[in-house]
C-alpha positions, 0 to 999 in steps of 0.5 A: 258255897260260892262265897266260901269257895271264893275265900278258900281259893283266895286264901290258899293262893295268898298262903302259897305264892310267898313260899314260891317266891321265897324258894324260887331260886332253890327250885330253879324257877327264875325268869332271867332277863333277855332281849325279849323280856322287859324286866331287868332282874331275875323274877320268880316264875311258876306262880301259876302253881299256887292258884292252880292248886287252889282252884283244883283243890277248891273245886274238888271240895265244893263241886259235886263229883261227876265225869266232867269235874274229874276230867277238868281236874285231870286236864288242869293237872296235865297242864300244870306238869307240862307248864312246870316242865316248860318253866324249868327247861323251855320246851319246844312248841311241839311238846307244849301242844302235846300237853294241851291236846292231852288236857283238851282230850281229857275233857272231850272224851272223859267229860263229854264236852263239845262245842254244840251247836257250831255257829252258822249251822242254824242251831243244828247239832254236828256229828261227833267226828266234826265236833271233836276236832272243833272243840279241840281247836277251840280249847287250844285257841283259849289256852294259847291266846291266854298264854301269849297275852302274859307279857306284862306284870298282871296283864294275863291275870287281869284279862282273865279276871274280866273274862271270868266275871262275864262268864260268871255273870252269864251263868248266874242269869241262867242259873248254871250253878256249876259254871258259876262255881268255876268262875267264882273259884278261879276268881278267888285264886286269881285275885289272890295271886295278882296281889303279888303279880301286879307291877312291879311283879314279884312273881310270874305265873309262867306257862303253868298259870297262863295255860291253866287259865286258858284251859278253865276259861275255855271250859267255862265258856264252852259250858255257858254257851252250850244249848242244854245249859243256856240259850246264848249264841256260841259266837260270843266265845269270841268276845268272852276270850276277847282281846287275847284272841284278837292279839293272837290272830294279829301276831300270827298274821304279822309273822306270816306276812314277814315270812316267819313261823307263826310260833316264832317269839317276837315283840309284836303283841298289842302291849309291845305296840303300846310300849313302843308308842311311849306309854308307860307299863302301868298305862298299857296294862290299864289300857288293855284292861279297858279294851277287854272290859268293853269287849266282854261287856259287848259280848254280854249285851250281844248274847241273844244276837244271831251268830252272823251279827256277833261275828260281824261285830267282832270283825268290825272291832278287829278292823278298828283295833288294827287301825288303832295299832297303826294310829298310835305310831302316827306322827301326830300321836307320837308328838302328843306322847312326847309332849305329854312325857315332857309335862309329866317329867317337868311336874315330877321335878318340881320341889314341894312348896308350902301350901301345895297340900290341902292340909296344915302341917299338924294334919300330916300325922293326924290323918294316918293316925285317924286311919289307924284308929278306925282300923282298931275300932273295926277290929274291936267291933268284930270282937264285940258285935252281937252277931252269931259267929258260925263254927266254920269262921272259928276254924278259919280264925284258928287257922289264921291265928296259927299262921300269924304265930308261926310267921312271928316266931319262925319266919318274920320275912313273910309276916306282912303277907300273913297279916294281910291274909288274916285281915283280908279273910277275917274282914270279908267274913265279918262284913259278910256275916254282918250283911247276912244277919243284919236283923240280928246285929241290931240297928245301932250295931249296923249304924256303928259298923257303917259309921266306922267304914265311912270314917275309915274312907274319909281318913283314907282319902285325906291320907292319900293327899299327904306327901308321905302317902304319895311316896309309899302308896300308889294305885296299880292297874289292878286297883283301878280294875277292882274299883271299877268292878266294884262300882259296876257289879252291884248295878248289873241287871238281873242280879238279886242281892237279897236282904240286907245291904249286900249291894254295898258289900263290895264297896265296904270291902274295897274301903277296908282292903285299901285301909289295910294296905295303907296302914301296913305300908305307912306303919311298916315298922309296927307290923308286929304290933298289928300282927299282935292286934290281929291275933287277939281279935282272931282269938276272940272270934275263935272263942265265940265260935267254938264255945 
């Protein structure tokens, strides 16, 4: 259920987002540059609609119907409506708060979600007339903190990926299946969207997406710290929200110190401070990811601590962050950054010389060719493998096949996205089934699959040293985040991977996904041929499943 929920949300988002990009001008959802914004050309916004639809649809499909699920869906729809309205006409903060109050009210009154117990009350339950406003304030804090963190390409989405992973991990440890399902579904939708939102972004999530994310992160965090569901300290909510909460408090304090409204927009956020100090866009996003990761990891470690220790640790960390912000503007750090920028510019200006690359000239074309051959071997293996193909996979294959054929015939502009979607989803299902039925697949078949992926990884590493690869392919902050999580997640304490080699499943998928990206970039002119090969593979899988 969880795997299928993840893939369903991922696939819906990957399919809807290109449509929103294409029709953004017609719909009037364009983010135009101004003195406060960093982009120089109009960018599509309102992309949060894609993963909101994916999350809500997938949640209704997989979750057992109850009042909390219905209230969460209604609250999410309210925020989507108000978010689209805001993305269209730029609502006042009062109207935004109205939508947020309505969304929070839906899960509090209808879903009966309360913040219990409140920290420092020694585990004692508070009366309803106290918990209702406390829960409302908590949810509004989550919504607005995530909303205010959405200032750079992929920033808010990546921060929420880290937070939802922590919430999902905590839910897994106490066997909270509902919260774990929410985390998995939101992660699927987010990762599908971030494929288009990473620098340089082709679409922004807008208030629609950031408020929706904050709302569901607040729901999941409140649930996982509720004493009925898990014995965690409710004070770790500070760490689960993490950097967006600290950044919101920092900005509000700064605005009040300057005698301005706490709702007045400015460029005082943490990411603005890093940019002013001289860090590049991608470096800032990566730095913020690292800081958020450190926070949520500490939150998971401190989940059993007394409330006063958790709050005290967060206060100390907040002071350290304030000192960091002041420190990056110090003369010494500024001098180092200027020297570093000069070194980077000098290296970038150098002309390539013979022998600069590690491989002889004939390998300039050989590595990409070997990578393409390994991808072809993988597609062939997926057709000829002895494992049983379930009917559900056959239906998904039929859907992907129809999407590819429609794109080739009616909309060639979105064909690369459709090919990626088919390869991503198809490869994930195939490798998952292989690990699930590794005994059925046979020892030699398993060795062959692992051999293909290892050869693919070697060819990928070799290709990345080539000049042409560096011109076409570069790692984004999202890539670094995914690689780091891929190495971390299988080694988290308390996770059980069952039979087979599930522990290595994320690593295999990362190799496959990077191979898909590299091949599609290097062989951009042959996208249609890759689409035909993928289509034939899907036909074979559909026939095996349905006949």
